[in-house]
Structures are given as C-alpha cells and as structure tokens.
C-alpha positions in Angstrom: 71.7 18.3 99.7 69.4 20.7 97.9 72.2 22.0 95.7 72.2 18.7 93.5 68.6 18.9 92.5 68.8 22.7 91.7 71.7 21.9 89.4 69.9 19.2 87.9 66.8 21.3 87.4 68.9 24.2 85.7 70.7 21.6 83.4 67.4 20.1 82.4 65.9 23.5 81.6 68.8 24.3 79.5 69.3 21.3 77.5 65.7 20.2 77.4 64.1 23.5 76.7 61.3 22.4 74.3 60.1 19.6 76.8 60.2 22.3 79.8 58.3 25.0 77.8 55.5 22.3 76.9 55.4 21.4 80.6 54.8 25.0 81.6 52.2 25.6 78.9 50.3 22.4 80.2 50.6 23.4 84.0 49.4 27.0 83.2 46.5 25.8 81.0 45.5 23.3 83.9 45.3 26.1 86.5 43.1 28.1 84.0 40.8 25.1 83.2 40.4 24.2 87.0 39.5 27.8 87.7 37.0 27.8 85.0 35.6 24.4 86.3 35.2 26.1 89.8 33.3 29.2 88.1 31.1 27.0 86.1 30.1 25.2 89.3 29.3 28.5 90.7 26.5 29.2 88.1 28.5 30.9 85.3 28.3 29.9 81.6 31.1 28.2 80.1 32.5 31.2 78.0 31.9 33.7 80.9 33.8 31.5 83.4 36.7 31.0 80.9 36.8 34.6 80.4 36.8 35.4 84.2 39.4 32.8 84.8 41.7 34.3 82.3 41.2 37.8 83.6 41.9 36.5 87.3 44.8 34.7 86.2 46.5 37.7 84.4 49.2 37.9 81.8 50.0 34.3 80.5 53.4 35.4 79.3 54.2 37.1 82.4 53.7 34.0 84.6 55.8 32.0 82.1 58.4 34.7 82.4 58.3 34.3 86.3 58.5 30.5 86.0 61.6 30.5 83.8 63.4 32.9 86.3 62.4 30.4 89.0 63.8 27.6 87.1 67.1 29.5 86.8 67.6 29.2 83.0 65.8 32.6 82.2 69.1 34.5 82.1 70.7 32.5 79.4 67.5 32.2 77.3 66.6 35.7 77.4 70.3 36.6 76.7 70.1 34.7 73.6 66.7 36.3 72.8 68.1 39.7 73.5 71.2 39.1 71.0 68.8 38.1 68.3 66.4 40.8 68.7 69.3 43.3 69.1 70.8 42.0 65.9 67.4 42.4 63.9 66.9 45.9 65.4 70.2 47.1 64.3 69.7 45.5 60.9 66.5 47.4 60.4 68.6 50.6 61.0 71.5 50.2 58.9 72.4 53.9 58.7 72.5 54.3 62.4 74.2 51.0 62.9 77.1 52.0 60.6 77.6 55.5 62.0 77.6 54.2 65.4 80.1 51.3 64.8 82.5 53.7 62.7 82.3 56.2 65.5 83.3 53.6 68.2 85.8 52.1 65.8 87.5 55.4 65.6 87.7 55.9 69.3 88.7 52.4 70.1 91.2 52.2 67.0 92.9 55.4 68.3 93.2 54.0 71.8 94.6 50.8 70.6 97.0 52.3 68.5 98.4 54.6 71.2 98.5 51.9 73.8 100.4 49.6 71.2 103.0 52.3 71.2 103.1 52.7 74.9 103.1 48.9 75.3 106.1 48.6 72.9 108.0 51.7 74.5 107.2 51.6 78.3 105.6 48.4 79.1 107.9 46.2 77.0 110.4 44.2 79.4 113.9 43.0 78.2 113.5 39.7 76.6 115.6 38.0 79.4 114.7 35.7 82.1 113.6 37.4 85.3 113.6 41.1 83.8 112.8 42.6 86.9 115.8 41.4 88.4 118.2 42.8 85.8 119.3 46.2 87.1 121.5 48.9 85.3 123.9 50.8 87.4 125.0 54.2 86.1 127.2 57.0 87.2 125.4 60.3 88.4 127.0 63.3 86.9 126.6 66.4 89.2 127.1 68.8 86.1 124.7 67.0 83.6 121.2 68.7 83.9 119.3 66.6 81.3 120.7 63.1 82.2 122.5 63.4 85.6 121.4 59.7 86.7 122.3 57.9 83.3 125.9 58.5 82.8 128.1 55.9 81.8 130.6 54.3 83.9 134.6 54.3 83.8 136.3 51.0 83.7 138.0 51.4 87.0 134.9 52.4 88.8 133.2 49.3 87.2 135.9 47.0 88.7 135.5 48.6 92.2 131.8 48.3 92.0 132.1 44.8 91.1 134.5 44.0 93.8 132.6 45.7 96.6 129.0 45.4 95.9 127.2 42.4 97.8 123.7 42.9 96.9 124.2 41.5 93.2 124.8 38.0 92.2 127.1 39.2 89.3 127.9 42.5 87.6 128.8 42.8 83.8 129.9 45.7 81.6 129.5 46.6 77.9 130.8 49.2 75.5 128.3 49.8 72.7 129.8 51.2 69.4 129.8 50.6 65.7 132.3 48.8 63.7 133.3 48.2 60.3 132.4 44.6 59.1 134.2 43.3 55.9 136.0 40.5 54.3 134.8 37.5 52.4 133.8 39.4 49.4 131.3 41.4 51.7 131.1 45.2 51.1 132.5 47.0 54.0 129.4 47.9 56.4 129.3 50.0 59.4 127.5 47.7 61.9 126.4 48.2 65.6 128.0 46.1 68.0 129.6 45.8 71.6 132.4 44.8 73.8 131.1 42.9 76.6 132.6 41.2 79.7 132.8 37.5 79.7 129.9 37.2 82.2 127.5 39.5 80.1 125.2 36.9 78.9 125.1 35.0 82.3 124.0 38.4 83.9 121.2 38.8 81.1 120.3 35.1 81.5 120.0 34.8 77.7 120.8 31.7 75.8 121.9 31.6 72.3 120.0 30.0 69.4 123.1 28.0 68.6 126.7 27.7 70.1 127.7 29.1 73.1 128.6 32.5 74.8 131.9 33.4 76.2 134.1 31.4 78.5 135.8 32.7 81.5 139.1 33.9 80.3 138.2 34.9 76.8 138.1 38.5 77.9 142.0 38.4 78.3 144.4 40.0 76.0 145.4 37.4 73.3 142.3 35.2 74.0 139.6 37.5 72.7 139.0 36.4 69.1 135.5 34.9 69.7 132.5 36.7 68.7 128.8 36.0 69.2 126.6 37.4 66.4 122.9 38.3 66.3 120.1 36.6 64.1 119.9 39.5 61.8 123.7 39.4 60.9 123.5 35.6 60.7 120.7 35.9 58.2 122.1 38.8 56.1 125.8 37.8 56.0 125.7 33.9 56.4 122.3 33.0 55.0 121.3 31.6 58.4 123.8 28.8 57.8 123.5 26.3 60.9 127.1 25.5 60.3 128.3 29.2 60.9 130.0 28.2 64.1 133.8 28.2 63.6 133.6 30.7 60.6 135.1 34.0 60.8 133.9 37.6 61.1 136.2 40.4 60.0 135.7 43.4 62.4 137.8 46.4 62.0 140.3 44.4 59.9 140.6 41.9 62.7 139.4 38.2 62.3 137.1 36.7 65.0 135.8 33.1 65.3 132.1 32.8 65.6 131.1 30.9 68.5 127.3 31.6 68.9 124.1 33.2 67.5 121.7 35.0 69.9 118.0 35.4 69.4 116.6 38.0 67.3 114.7 39.7 70.1 117.7 40.3 72.2 119.5 41.9 69.1 116.4 44.3 68.6 116.4 45.2 72.3 120.2 45.3 73.2 120.9 48.9 71.6 120.6 47.5 68.1 123.9 45.5 68.7 124.3 42.8 66.0 127.4 41.2 67.4 129.3 41.1 70.6 133.1 40.7 71.5 134.9 40.1 74.5 135.9 43.4 76.5 139.6 43.4 77.2 140.8 45.6 80.2 144.3 46.7 79.9 146.7 48.3 82.2 146.2 51.6 80.5 142.4 51.5 81.3 143.4 51.5 85.0 145.6 54.6 84.9 144.4 57.3 87.4 143.4 59.7 84.9 141.4 57.0 83.0 138.9 56.9 86.1 137.5 59.9 84.4 136.9 58.5 81.2 133.2 56.9 81.2 132.4 54.6 78.3 130.9 51.6 79.9 127.2 50.5 80.5 127.1 48.3 83.7 124.5 45.6 84.4 123.8 43.9 87.7 121.8 40.8 88.4 119.9 41.4 91.6 119.9 38.7 94.3 116.7 37.2 95.2 116.8 38.1 98.8 117.6 41.9 98.0 115.5 44.8 96.8 116.4 47.6 94.4 116.1 50.1 97.2 118.7 48.1 99.3 120.9 47.7 96.1 120.7 51.3 95.3 121.6 52.4 98.9 124.6 50.0 98.8 125.8 51.6 95.4 125.4 55.1 96.7 127.7 54.3 99.7 130.3 52.7 97.4 130.3 55.7 95.1 130.7 58.0 98.1 133.8 55.9 99.2 135.3 56.3 95.7 134.6 60.0 95.5 136.5 60.5 98.6 139.4 58.2 97.5 139.8 59.8 94.1 138.7 63.3 94.4 140.3 64.5 91.1 137.9 62.1 88.9 135.0 61.0 91.2 134.2 64.3 93.4 130.4 64.7 93.2 129.8 61.7 91.3 127.4 59.2 92.5 125.8 56.0 91.5 122.1 55.2 90.4 120.4 51.9 90.1 117.2 51.3 88.2 115.6 48.5 86.5 116.6 47.9 82.9 113.0 48.5 81.7 113.1 51.9 83.6 116.5 52.8 82.1 115.1 52.4 78.7 112.1 54.4 79.2 114.1 57.4 80.8 116.7 57.0 78.2 114.3 57.5 75.3 112.6 60.4 77.2 109.2 59.7 75.7 107.0 59.5 78.7 105.7 63.0 78.6 104.8 62.8 74.7 103.0 59.5 75.3 101.2 60.9 78.5 99.9 63.6 76.3 98.8 61.2 73.7 97.0 58.9 76.1 95.2 61.9 77.2 94.2 62.9 73.7 92.9 59.4 73.0 90.9 59.5 76.2 89.2 62.7 75.0 88.5 61.0 71.4 87.0 58.1 73.3 84.8 60.2 75.6 83.7 62.1 72.4 82.8 58.9 70.8 81.0 57.6 73.7 79.1 60.7 74.0 78.2 60.6 70.3 76.9 57.2 70.3 75.1 57.7 73.7 73.1 60.7 72.3 72.4 58.7 69.2 71.0 56.1 71.2 68.8 58.5 73.2 67.5 59.8 70.3 66.8 56.5 68.4 65.3 54.9 71.5 63.0 57.8 71.9 61.5 56.9 68.6 61.0 53.5 70.1 58.4 54.8 72.8 55.5 52.7 71.7 57.5 49.7 71.5 59.0 49.8 74.9 55.5 50.5 76.3 53.7 47.7 74.6 56.4 45.5 76.0 56.1 46.8 79.5 52.3 46.3 79.4 52.9 42.7 78.3 54.9 41.9 81.2 58.5 43.0 80.3 60.1 44.5 83.3 62.3 47.5 83.8 65.5 45.3 84.1 64.6 43.3 81.0 64.1 46.5 78.9 67.3 48.1 80.1 69.1 44.7 79.6 67.8 44.8 76.1 69.3 48.2 75.6 72.7 47.2 77.1 72.7 44.0 75.0 72.3 46.4 71.7 75.1 48.7 73.0 77.3 45.8 73.8 76.6 44.5 70.1 77.7 47.9 68.7 80.9 48.2 71.1 82.1 44.7 70.1 81.6 45.4 66.3 83.3 48.8 66.8 86.1 47.2 68.7 86.8 44.5 66.1 86.7 47.3 63.4 88.7 49.2 65.6 91.6 46.6 66.1 91.8 46.7 62.1 92.0 50.3 62.0 94.6 50.3 64.7 96.6 47.7 62.8 96.6 49.7 59.6 97.4 53.0 61.4 100.1 51.6 63.5 102.0 50.3 60.3 101.4 53.7 58.8 103.0 55.3 61.9 105.9 52.7 62.3 107.1 53.5 58.9 108.2 57.0 60.1 110.3 55.3 63.0 113.1 55.5 60.7 115.6 58.3 61.7 118.3 56.1 63.3 119.1 52.4 63.9 117.8 52.2 67.7 114.4 53.8 66.5 114.3 51.4 63.5 115.0 48.4 66.0 112.4 49.5 68.3 109.7 49.9 65.6 110.0 46.2 64.8 108.9 45.1 68.2 106.0 47.5 68.5 102.8 45.7 67.7 99.2 44.8 68.9 100.1 42.1 71.6 98.0 40.3 74.0 97.9 43.0 76.5 96.7 45.2 73.8 93.9 43.0 72.7 93.0 42.4 76.4 92.6 46.1 76.7 90.7 46.6 73.5 88.2 44.0 75.0 87.9 45.7 78.3 87.6 49.0 76.7 84.7 47.6 74.4 82.9 46.4 77.2 83.2 49.6 79.2 82.2 51.7 76.3 79.0 49.5 75.9 78.4 50.3 79.5 79.0 53.9 79.1 77.0 54.4 76.0 74.1 52.0 77.0 73.5 53.1 80.7 71.8 56.4 80.1 69.4 55.1 77.4 68.5 52.1 79.7 68.2 54.1 82.9 65.8 56.4 81.0 63.7 53.7 79.6 63.6 52.0 83.1 62.3 55.1 84.8 59.2 55.7 82.4 55.8 54.8 83.2 54.4 52.2 80.6 50.8 54.0 80.6 52.2 57.3 80.2 54.5 56.2 77.5 51.5 54.8 75.6 49.5 58.0 75.9 52.4 60.2 74.6 53.0 57.7 71.9 49.4 58.2 70.8 48.7 61.9 71.2 51.4 63.1 68.6 52.2 66.0 70.8 55.5 67.9 70.9 57.9 66.2 73.2 58.6 68.1 76.5 62.0 69.7 76.6 63.1 68.1 79.8 63.3 64.6 78.0 66.2 65.9 75.8 68.4 67.5 78.7 70.7 64.6 78.8 71.2 64.7 74.9 72.2 68.5 75.2 74.4 67.9 77.9 76.2 65.2 75.8 76.3 67.7 72.9 77.9 70.3 75.0 80.5 68.0 76.3 81.5 67.0 72.7 81.9 70.5 71.6 84.2 71.4 74.7 86.2 68.3 74.4 86.6 68.6 70.8 87.9 72.5 71.5 90.4 71.3 74.2 91.7 68.4 72.0 92.0 70.8 68.8 93.8 73.5 70.9 96.3 71.0 72.4 96.9 69.6 68.8 97.3 73.0 67.6 99.9 73.5 70.1 102.0 70.8 69.0 101.5 71.6 65.1 102.3 75.3 65.9 105.4 74.5 67.5 106.6 72.1 64.9 105.8 74.6 62.1 107.8 77.1 64.1 110.6 74.8 64.4 110.7 74.1 60.6 110.5 77.6 59.5 113.1 78.8 62.1 116.5 79.9 60.5 119.0 77.3 60.9 122.1 79.4 60.3 123.4 77.9 57.0 122.1 76.8 53.6 121.2 73.1 53.7 120.0 72.9 50.2 122.1 70.5 47.7 124.4 69.3 50.5 125.0 65.5 50.8 126.4 64.2 54.1 128.1 60.9 55.3 129.9 59.6 58.2 133.2 57.6 57.9 134.8 56.0 61.1 138.2 54.7 60.4 138.8 51.2 61.5 141.9 49.2 61.5 145.2 48.9 63.4 146.9 51.2 61.2 144.7 54.1 62.2 144.6 53.7 65.9 146.6 56.4 67.4 148.1 57.3 64.1 147.1 60.9 63.7 149.2 61.1 60.5 147.5 58.3 58.8 144.1 59.6 59.7 144.8 63.0 58.3 146.5 61.5 55.2 143.3 59.5 54.6 140.7 62.3 54.7 143.0 64.6 52.7 143.1 62.2 50.0 139.4 61.6 50.2 138.8 65.6 50.1 141.0 65.7 47.1 139.0 63.0 45.3 135.7 64.7 46.0 136.9 68.2 45.0 138.1 66.8 41.7 134.6 65.5 40.9 132.8 67.9 38.4 129.6 67.2 40.3 130.9 68.6 43.6 130.9 72.4 44.2 132.8 72.3 47.7 133.5 69.5 50.1 134.7 69.6 53.8 134.9 67.6 57.2 133.4 68.0 60.5 133.7 66.0 63.7 129.8 66.5 64.0 127.0 67.7 61.8 124.7 70.4 62.7 121.4 68.9 64.1 123.1 65.6 64.7 124.6 66.4 68.1 128.0 67.9 68.9 130.7 67.5 71.6 131.2 69.9 74.4 134.5 71.4 75.3 135.7 73.2 78.4 137.9 76.3 78.0 139.4 79.3 79.6 139.2 82.8 78.3 142.3 85.0 78.3 142.1 87.5 81.0 139.3 85.5 82.9 140.9 82.7 84.9 139.1 80.3 87.1 139.9 78.6 90.3 139.5 75.0 89.4 138.7 73.0 86.3 135.2 72.2 87.3 134.5 75.9 87.1 135.6 76.3 83.5 132.7 77.1 81.1 132.1 74.7 78.2 130.7 75.3 74.8 129.8 73.2 71.7 132.8 71.8 69.8 133.7 71.2 66.2 136.7 70.0 64.3 136.4 71.1 60.8 138.6 71.2 57.7 139.3 74.1 55.6 136.4 75.1 53.4 133.8 73.8 55.9 132.0 77.3 56.3 132.2 77.9 52.4 130.5 74.4 51.8 127.6 75.2 54.4 127.4 78.9 53.4 128.0 79.8 56.9 129.0 83.6 56.9 132.5 84.7 58.1 131.6 87.7 60.2 135.1 88.7 61.3 138.6 87.4 60.6 139.3 84.5 58.3 138.4 80.8 57.8 141.0 77.9 58.3 143.6 77.3 55.7 145.9 74.3 54.8 148.7 76.1 57.0 146.7 75.6 60.1 148.4 72.5 60.7 150.2 70.7 63.8 153.4 72.7 63.6 151.4 76.0 63.3 150.6 78.1 66.2 147.1 76.9 67.6 144.2 78.8 66.3 140.4 78.9 66.7 137.2 80.2 65.5 134.2 81.0 67.4 130.7 81.8 66.6 128.8 85.0 67.1 126.9 83.6 70.2 130.3 83.0 71.8 131.6 86.5 71.0 128.4 88.2 72.4 128.8 86.2 75.6 132.5 86.4 76.4 133.5 89.3 74.3 130.3 91.6 74.4 132.2 95.1 73.9 135.3 94.0 72.0 136.7 92.4 68.9 137.3 88.6 69.8 139.7 88.3 66.8 143.2 88.2 68.1 142.2 87.0 71.7 143.3 83.7 73.2 141.4 80.6 74.6 142.9 77.6 76.6 140.8 74.8 75.2 140.5 71.6 77.1 143.6 72.1 79.4 142.7 69.0 81.3 142.6 66.7 78.3 145.8 68.0 76.3 149.3 67.9 77.6 150.9 71.5 78.3 149.0 74.7 78.1 148.8 76.1 74.7 146.7 79.1 74.0 144.8 79.4 70.9 144.4 82.5 68.9 140.7 83.6 67.8 141.2 83.9 63.9 137.7 84.5 63.0 134.0 84.8 63.9 131.3 83.0 62.2 127.7 83.2 62.1 125.4 81.4 64.6 124.4 77.8 63.7 121.4 76.0 65.4 122.0 72.6 67.0 118.1 71.7 67.2 115.0 72.7 65.5 113.5 75.9 66.6 116.4 77.0 68.9 116.0 80.6 69.8 119.2 81.1 71.6 122.0 79.2 70.1 124.6 78.1 72.3 128.4 79.2 72.0 130.7 77.1 69.8 134.3 76.7 69.2 136.0 75.4 65.9 139.3 74.0 65.7 141.2 72.9 62.3 141.2 69.3 61.5 144.6 69.4 60.3 145.9 70.3 63.7 143.6 67.9 65.5 142.9 64.9 63.1 140.4 62.2 64.2 139.4 58.8 63.2 135.6 59.6 63.1 134.5 62.4 60.8 131.4 63.5 58.7 131.7 64.7 55.3 129.7 67.5 53.5 129.5 67.9 50.0 127.8 70.8 48.2 126.8 69.5 44.7 125.8 71.3 41.6 122.7 69.2 41.3 120.6 66.8 43.2 122.6 65.7 46.3 121.6 62.0 46.2 123.1 61.6 42.9 126.4 62.1 44.3 126.0 59.0 46.7 127.6 56.5 44.5 130.6 58.9 43.6 131.2 59.5 47.4 131.3 55.7 48.2 133.6 55.1 45.3 135.9 58.1 46.5 136.3 56.4 50.0 136.9 53.0 48.6 139.5 54.5 46.1 141.5 55.8 49.2 140.9 52.5 51.3 138.5 49.8 50.2 138.3 48.4 53.7 136.5 51.4 55.2 132.7 51.6 55.4 130.5 54.7 54.9 127.3 55.1 56.9 124.5 57.7 57.3 124.5 58.9 53.7 121.9 61.6 54.0 121.0 64.9 52.5 121.6 67.9 55.1 117.8 68.6 54.7 117.1 64.9 55.8 119.4 65.5 58.7 117.5 68.5 59.9 114.1 66.8 59.2 115.4 63.5 61.3 116.2 65.8 64.4 112.7 66.8 64.5 111.0 63.5 63.4 109.8 62.8 66.9 107.9 66.2 67.0 106.6 65.7 63.5 104.9 62.2 64.4 103.6 63.8 67.6 102.2 66.8 65.7 100.7 64.4 63.0 99.0 62.1 65.6 97.6 65.0 67.7 96.3 66.5 64.4 94.6 63.4 63.4 92.9 63.0 66.8 91.7 66.6 66.7 90.3 66.1 63.3 88.6 62.9 64.4 87.0 64.5 67.4 85.9 67.6 65.5 84.2 65.4 62.8 82.6 63.5 65.5 81.3 66.5 67.5 79.9 67.7 64.3 78.1 64.6 63.7 76.7 64.7 67.2 75.5 68.2 66.8 73.9 67.3 63.6 72.3 64.0 64.9 70.7 65.6 68.1 69.4 68.7 66.1 68.1 66.4 63.4 66.3 64.4 65.9 65.0 67.3 67.8 63.6 68.9 64.5 62.0 65.4 63.7 60.3 65.5 67.1 59.0 68.9 66.5 57.8 68.4 63.1 54.1 68.7 64.2 54.8 71.9 65.8 56.6 73.2 62.9 53.7 72.4 60.6 51.4 74.2 62.9 53.7 77.3 62.9 54.1 77.4 59.2 50.1 76.7 58.7 49.6 79.6 60.7 51.9 82.0 58.7 55.4 81.6 60.2 58.1 82.7 57.7 60.8 80.2 56.8 63.5 82.5 58.1 62.0 82.7 61.5 61.6 78.8 61.5 65.4 78.8 60.6 66.2 81.3 63.2 64.2 79.3 65.9 66.1 76.1 65.2 69.6 77.7 64.8 69.0 79.4 68.1 68.4 76.1 69.9 71.6 74.8 68.4 73.5 78.1 69.0 72.8 77.8 72.5 74.2 74.5 72.9 77.3 75.5 70.7 77.8 78.7 72.8 77.9 76.8 76.2 80.5 74.1 74.8 82.6 76.6 73.2 82.5 78.7 76.4 83.5 75.7 78.6 86.2 74.4 76.2 87.4 78.0 75.7 88.0 78.5 79.3 90.0 75.3 79.6 91.9 76.0 76.4 93.3 79.4 77.7 95.2 77.3 80.5 96.4 74.6 78.0 99.6 76.5 76.8 100.9 76.6 80.3 99.8 73.1 81.3 101.5 71.5 77.9 104.5 73.6 78.2 105.1 72.4 81.7 104.6 68.7 80.6 106.5 69.1 77.5 109.5 71.1 78.5 111.0 71.1 74.9 107.8 72.5 73.2 108.1 75.8 71.8 104.7 77.7 72.2 104.4 81.0 70.3 101.3 83.0 69.6 99.2 81.0 71.9 96.4 83.6 72.1 95.9 83.5 68.3 95.9 79.7 68.5 93.4 79.5 71.1 91.0 82.1 69.2 91.6 80.4 66.0 90.7 76.7 67.3 87.7 78.2 69.3 86.5 79.9 66.0 86.9 76.7 64.1 85.0 74.5 66.4 82.1 77.2 66.6 82.0 77.5 62.7 81.9 73.6 62.4 79.2 73.1 65.0 77.1 76.1 63.3 77.3 74.4 59.9 76.4 71.1 61.6 73.4 72.7 63.1 72.4 74.6 59.8 71.7 71.4 57.9 68.7 70.2 59.9 67.5 73.8 60.4 67.4 74.3 56.9 65.7 71.1 56.4 63.0 72.2 58.8 62.0 75.4 56.8 61.2 72.9 53.7 58.5 71.0 55.5 55.2 70.9 53.8 52.7 72.1 56.6 49.9 69.4 55.4 52.5 66.7 55.6 53.7 67.9 59.0 50.2 68.3 60.4 49.6 64.5 59.4 53.1 63.4 60.8 52.0 61.8 63.7 
C-alpha cells in the first residue's frame, strides 16, 4: 500500500518541480523562524537569535539537497544539472574539448571501422531463413594440407550422401562456374553463374522477387531450359522489366527461359552468381572413374531435431563406408560438416588478419583512453578550488565524482558520434580497394555500419566514458575539502605523488605505441619485401586477358579449340602494337594447376605416392613474351603438336630437385598417368628460369610446361607484350577475339603488373591499416606526453621562477624538465621494447604466410622512432619553461 503514495510523490516532484521547491523553502524557513523565536524567548536579541538559529541549522542548500534525495527526484534533477554544467564547463575550454573529442573519435572510429569489416566478413550470416540450419557438406582431402576439410564433392558421392543421410531434411548441390552470356544485341560477357539441383532454393529457403524457382524434373536432360536470374543481371540486361518472365537468356550459345528473379542480397552472397540453371546428372557422371572428379558444392538443411555434431558424425560414417566400397577413388577421403557461415569464414581465410586488426584497434583505443584520462587529470587538478568550494557548500563526494563522470560521458558521446562519421568515411575508402576479383567486389557491397556496429559503438562510448572518467572521479572523491582549500591558496608547488597516475598513463601510452608501431612495421616490411622480390620475368608492358570458349561446337572438340586460339594468336601478332603474343593455361600469380608425374628411373609403388608440381600448358613464344630465360635446351615450336612425340619443359626448381647432378634435357617424365589413356613418356626438351606464384616466394616450387598444340584447352589466358602502354591494346585485343568468333567473351583484362599487385592486395590493405593505426597511436602518445609535461611545467611555474630568480641558467632548467620527461620515455620505451622483441615470433605464428625479415633492425628502428617523437614532444614544454619571466612566475599563484 505504501508503493502508490511513493510513486505519486515522485511524479509530483518531477512534474511540479517549482511548487515542490517553494514548499521546501517555506518549510525550511519556518524551522529557522521557530528556532529564532525560541531563542528570543530565552533572552537573546532578534539579530543574535536569527544568527544562532542559522548556525545551529547548518547549510541551507545541504538540507535542501537531502530533501530532494528523500523525495526521490534528486537523481533526475541533478543529472540534468550535471549535464548543463558539464556543457558549460567544456564550452569554456574549447581547446581541451576539441582535442579530447578528436582523440576519442580516432580511437572509436578505428574500432568501428574494423568491427564493420569483421561484421561483414565473419559475423554476417547467409541471407536465408534459419541460416544456422543451413550446413555445407565437404569432402576431406587427406593430401590437401591447406584446405583439407573444404574440398568439393563428386556427383556419385553427392547422390550417395543424399540417399543415405537421415539427419538432413534435404540435400542439394551446386557447381559454380562462369559462362558466356550473349544474344539480343548484348555484347558477349563472362558472367558468374551456377548449375544447381532442382531443390537448391528449397534447401536455401529463399524466395524469388518475382516468378518461381525450379520445379521437380527440371533438372532432367531435355527439360533443363529454365533459368533463374539475379537482381543485378535483371537490372543490367533487362532494365528491371517486371515482364521479364518467359523471356530468354542465351548462355554459352544455348537459349534458356527466365522463370524467376532472386533477391539482390542472395546474389551477392552466393559466390557472386548472377544466374542459376538446373544441374543435369548424366550417366557419364556416374562412371566409376568420375567418382574421383570433385566439382560440386553440397548443402544440407538440418532437421530441427538434430545437431551439427550428430550430422557430422553421420556423414563421417557414410564417407567411411564409401571409402571402403570405392578404394580407388575414395580411400582416405572423409566428409566434413559445418555451418555455411563458418564455411565462408574458413574459405576466405581472413580470421588471423582480422584478429591482428582487432588487437591493433584495441591498443589504439587504450591509448586514446589513456590520453584523455591524463588530460582530464591535468585539467581537474587546476579545478581544485572549485571542487573544494562545492564540497564545503555541501556537495558530497559522489556528487562531485558524478559530475566528472558526466563530463567524460559527454566527451565520449561526442567522440562516438564523430567516430561514426570517421568510420563511415574510412570504411568507404577501404572498400574501394576490395576490387581484385568478383567475389571480393560482391563482399564489399554488403560490408557497412549495421545495427550491430552501432550498438557496439554506443557500448564502447559508454565504456570509454567510464574508463577515462573513473580515475579523475576517484581522485576528487578521496581528497579532503579543507586540505584542498589550503593547497589552492598557498601557491606551493604540487607534490609529486599527485601526478603518479598521470605518469603511469604516459608510460602506458609510449609502451602501447611502440608495440603497435612494431606490429605495423612487421606487416609493412613484409609487404615491401614481397613487392621487391624478383618474380622471375619481366612484367612491364604486358597485357593479359582470359578467354573461356563456350558453345556446343567447342565442347570436347580439341581441334576447334586449337584452331580458335591459333587464329587469335595470328591476329594479335599481326598488330603493329604487339611485340609478342602467347597463350597459357594459367597466369603467374593467378593460381596454377597441379599435376602428378613420375620421373624416369624413379618408379613409385602406387599413384598416390607420385610427386606433384605446378603445371602450365603454353603456346610457342610464351617464354619470349614474358622474358623468361631459357637456361638449357629449347622452347616449344609449332611442330610440337598432337602427332609429334610428347615433350615437356621444366623450370630450374624442378631440375634442382629431381636432377640435382645431371642435365635434365633428354630425360623423360610420365605426366598424369592416371588421367590420360596409355603411358606416354614426355621428353624434357628445355629448362627455364624459376617463376614465382605468390609475392615474396623465396623457394619457387617445381613446374612442368606442356605445349598447347598437343594439349589444347577451352579456357586459356592471353599474354601480349606491347611496344607502348599495354592498356591501349585492350580494344584491339577484344576486336581480335570477336573477329575470330563474335559469340565469345573476354574477361580479366589486366596488365601483368596489376595481376601481380592484385595477388598481394590483401597484404597491401593490411599493411595500410596497420600503418594508419600505428601513426594514430604515435600522434596520440606524443600529444599525451606533451599535454602532461605542459601541465607539470605549469604547476611548477612558481618553482621555476624562484630557481631562475636565484640565478639558475636556462639550460639547467631545460635539462631539469627534459630529465623528468626522459625518465617517463625511458620506462615506456623499455617496457614496449621488451614486448616488441617477442612480436615477430607471435605475429609470425598467427599470420603463417607473413614473411618476416630483418626483424632486429625493425624493432630497433621503431624503438628509436618512438623515443625521438617522445623527446620532441617533451622538448616543447621544456623549452617553454626556460622562457618564463621570473617576476611573472613569482606572481603566478
């Protein structure tokens, strides 16, 4: 029953504030008047009785404060007062306020930026219903060290899995590829797409924007002419026509009927596929040898009653049965189940890099907090008299501490708001560099500042307010008001113990800055080493492009494929702009195939024991076009065709490993005996220089080259060395291709320099981010040192004036101040240096692909850099101290 009156009193106090204040004033005055009357009756005069009554009663405002707290509205009222007073106080110190807000904005903005990337790459779930129930089922390759649990699946294994698995409500498959889209006056384009099983969209639980998905039976031969397109293709090729259903899309020369349009988010997520066609399984896909051909990605929708662990155990058992039943193709192979979200993260392999970035932004945020906390400590020390007077007038310790926490909260909220703006700008700048392939481009479109990031920013702003405000608040609450008033009036030099926390914060800033700068230096140095490393060929003035022959006339028609590319080469070589032109199955730094082989005289017991190497199919003139040196033997010629004796060329790495003490020219290799009918030994006719596959590769792996004329393929890359700028030859290259076959598309038109740069683009972005964070940390640490030393010098102005009045030389005063700063710098650099010595090993263990060279010089250089910057920051206030006028300094207090 007491609750309702309490609530009524609280609401009355809040909404009838003026009336309640008047009632308190009237009641308190009546108490004083009554006591005055009592004292007058005891014989005192009226003025003396009034004076005695006021003395006995105590502080008028203090009693009013107690009344407000008893009424329950004190918290809201004082909070509003604290906010208003905090805003006025911050407005009176614009320099401090701007610097503090900018410092916090840099720390919060960096955190928000990196978290946005983390949210987009790691925390983002598939845009489907019940994303946690969507699992991907992969083959486990016992021979794949790098991605053993993410291998694709063969058609036969997929069908067996689908038939035997009981923990899934349904299982679907997809084969992602790129296709030539043309027709209707549209220029042939190379567009990513996929063949999918008829139940693919049901497993994904995604609905089309318009139209429908595939019906049962549409994945049968002769009934597979339907196609579902993505929103991007719908907009670009069909102008978002709502009547597109029933229209046609020509894919690889075959006409398909459009039956549906999928949402844009699904297109961006689904490996950048822009359209989907039915996956037709033929009898040839079920041949025993085809079980070893793994091209499918398999997805399963988990039953609500089952768990991922149970589904994984079931698939492992099924894979073990298949390995036993089909030892030729499945021996040692297993199955792995993971959520689709987890698959995306592991497939991108960005966890280690993002972990390092999160640590980096945490250090930046800690440095920002230490900086602002030290600034607040210095600023609040100059407000000693203010806090003392407020305490004497009745303000409690909690009230004073709350005032400081309110001011720090205002700074943090302002810094957080500005930090979001900085994060938006920096995120846009970063994402413009996500451009080295189609999947990365699609990923960049969905990375942004979402609700999770905004919640994080709000939470981090509040946390920062507590971190930077708690130290000043605690210090103020612990001081005795009377002692503060005495210190404020004496004008004495402040005791060193009062600045101990500020010195600790400065040391922490220096140490953290050195750690962050060393970590950034490791990435920058590794990237520079990569870019400066020899690649094995001359990449200047070289234009590259990919051509993927599509159309029924090219499938399985080696002669037609060979004829197309030979005609293309002739047209390019006839151009006066081209110095040389050639073909290759893969470009250096763009990934190469692997091939198993047997060296003559070194037999192996079983196919699985055969060594493997990098593998390229190249046309005559390839080594000349890229300026790859011929070390021994000869290059391929036009006579190395299908009817000639098989020949091959190896690189120097291959020769060193398999022919260490002999000339490999004239020796023989059995190349891919399992994948080619009959055993034909290829004669090694030449040895070429080593060519790297990745930036900074110190030990090139062995490579085998075979002639294109003897092994024609439908998918090839073109390399053209031009006399002038290679980009100027792009149009000529396109016209040459369309002159041979106007239905073929060309893609990935890049200079060779761009191909190399794109291969290291992720390292480049990482280096830039780490370098940016390190620069911000170094600037904030310098500002922190400058601010604290400036404050300490200001506090010692009276002392410095006495010293100089008594004859102290300016250089001695300079040395005195510099010594104080030097001690802090030495401690901070020492602590940070000890941690930095271990950083190369720690970072190298986390980032296995990062090459670390000359780390001792790097650690020494970063330590020296931080020390110099810190000394310069301390020199400015020290030099200012030497210019103090003794007479002004003696009157300072």
